[in-house]
N, C-alpha and C positions, 0 to 999 in steps of 0.2 A: 567533470567529476574525477576525482583522483582515486584510482585503484579499484573500488568495489565493482563498478559497473562499466567503466570506460572501455575495458578490453574484452567484454563478455557478450558481444553481440552474436548474431546468428552465424557469423563467419567462422566460428571455431577458434581454437587457440591461435594466438598471434595476430588475429584480425583486429587492427586498431588498438593493439596493446599499449596501455599508457606507459610513460617512462619509468614509473616506479616498479612496474612488473618486469619491464624489459631488463632493468638493471639487476633485479634479484633472481629472475627466473632461471637463467642458465646455471648458476652455481648451485641451485637447489634441485635441478633436474636429475642429477645422479642419485640423490636421496630418494626421489619419487619414482625413479625409472622402473623399479622392481615391484611397484604397488600391485600390478596386475597378477603377480605371482602369489599373493595372499588372498584369503577368502573375502568375498564381497562384503560380508557383514563387518569384518574388521576394517576394510577400507571405508565403509560408511561411517563407522565410529570415528575414524581418523578425520574424515571430512567434517563431521560435526564439531570435533574438538578444535579444528583449525578455522572453520568458516562461520560458525554460528555464534553470534554475539549474545552476551547475557542481557544486554539492554537493547531497546529498539534502535534502529538506524534512522536518523533524521535526514530528510531530503528537503532541499530548498533551492530556489533559483538564485544565481549570482546576480547581485544588483548591477554589476558592471556589464554583464552580458546576459540578458534575459533568456537566452537560448541555452545557457550553460547550467547544468544541474550539479549542485554541490551536495556533499554528504558529511554528516558528523556521526562518527561511530565511536561511542565512548569505550575506551579500554580495549579496542580491537586493532592490532597491528595489521597493516596492509601487506606485509611481507608474506603472510600465509597464503595470499592469493596466487603466488607463483605455482602452486599445485595445479591450478586451472590450465596452465600452459604446457603440461607434461605431454599429453597426447589427446586424441579425440575422445577415446573411451573415458578416460579420467575426467576430461573436460565435461562430458555429458553427465557423468555420475556426480561430480562435485557441484555443477551448476544446479542440479536438482535439489541439493542440500542448501546451497547458498541462497537461492531464491525461494525455495519452498519452506524453509524453516526459520529464516530471519523475519523479524517484524519491521516493516517499513512504515514510517510516519511521514506524511506529506505536510510540510509546514508552509502555509501561505494563507492569505485571506480568501474568503469563499469565492470571490469573483475571479481571482487569478489562479486558484488552485488547479483548475482544469488544464491550464497551460503547463504547469509543473508536472502534472500526471502525464500529459501527452508527451512532453519532452523526455521524461524518464522512460516511459514505455517504448518510445522510439529509439532511445539510446541503447537499451538492453536488447532490443529486437523482439519480434513476435514470439519466437520459441521460448525465450527466457521469461517473457511476460506471462506466458501460459503456465509457468511453474510457480508463480507467486502464490503464497498461501495465506499471508497475514498482513493486512494493510490497515492504516488509520487515515481517515479523511475528515474534513469538516462535515458536520451534520447537514444534510441537504436542506436547501432553503425552499420553503413553500410560500407562495403569495396568492393574494386574492386575484382572480381573473376578472378584469374589467370592473364593472360596478355591480356585479351580481353577488349578493351576500351568500356566503356559504359555498361558493364555487372556487375551488383551489386548484392551482397548477404548480408544478415544479418550476423554479426559476431556470432560465435557459442554461446557465453555467452548471447548475447542479444536475440537470438532466443530461448534459453532455458528459459530465464526469461519470455518472452511472452507466451511460451507454458505452463509454470507453472501457470500463471494467467488464461489462458484459461481453464486449467484443474481444478483448485481449486477455483478460485474467480468467481463463477457463478452468483453473483448478483452485480458485480462491475459496478458502475454507472459513476464514473469520474476517469480518469487516467491522472495525471499531470506528464510530463516528463521534466527533468532539463538538460539544456545544460551548461556544464562547460568547462573551457579551456582545461582540460586534458582528456576530454571524448567526446563522441557524434559526433556532426557534423564535428568536426575537422578531423575525420578519413576519411570521404568520400568527403570532399570539394576538396581535392587535386586531386581526380579522376573525378571531375565534371567540365566540361568546358563550360557549357551553360544550358539553360533552359531545353532542352531535357534530358540531363544527370542528372540534379538535380531532375527532375520529376521522372525519372526511379528509382533513388536511394530512393526517398521518397516513391515511390509506393511499394517498398519492405516492408517498415514499415507498410504502410497503409493496405496492404493485410493481415498482421498478426493481426493488430488491429481490422479489420473487423470481425475476427473470435471470438472476445470477444462479444458474442451476446447481452449481457446485457448493454454494454458500450454505454452511451449517450453523453459523452463529453470527448474530448482529448485536453489537454492544453500543450503547449510547452513554457516553461519559460526559457529565456536566462539570465544566470548569467555571460555572457561574454559581448563583445561589441554587439550592436544591430545587428540583421541579416540584410543582404542586402535586398533591396526592392524586388528583384526577389525571394529570398529565402522565405521571408514572404508571398509574393503573392502566391507562389506555395503551401506553407503549408496551407494557408487559402482555396485553391482550394480543398483540401482534407477534409475540414470541421473542421480543427483544430483551436483552439484559440491560438493566439501568443501574448505573453506579456513579459515584461522585469522584472527581479527579482531585489531585492534591495541588 
């Protein structure tokens, strides 16, 4: 990954700093050197102006190296990240803004997404993972357990994803889940024959989401045809926001 996360592990400024930051950091340090002399509120406003993108940040695995996480950040220059390398106090303050206020979207199919999330969280380190506030993932997949009608379980990769978020993302405020044609609700719809079955399937997801103690909002965005009125009503019963994607 170039820039945004590559140099911001738990080791502090300069630990594993990517080439793009190494080249720009020193000449910007004099500009940032006196930041600690101004009020914290003004520094925080500066961090937001420099580090918070207007659009979500898209994360994906490099096809050439499945262990390498890449990022697409529309309209956000990486040079501003040099502020992170100024000193440890500024690093801590700026990282809280960088990871806490940006919206990160994980792009991969449902079965491989857990590897992308695991790689990203490992790359930025446990401390920064704990600062993440806004994430988007694929809608968790629920499937029928064995031959028992109405008995649903989370698919292994979806469960692993939510367990990772529970363990690492301890300040997560908003989780958006995307429903696509090739993932998510399509898996369990075939096993749901009515409101009772749908509610039981969704409850498997809700029980895991409730374990994310910091989570205050769950959004389900449909990039397929709109959900049925029954499906939407039941999702809203769990307190989820339902909307259509573009």
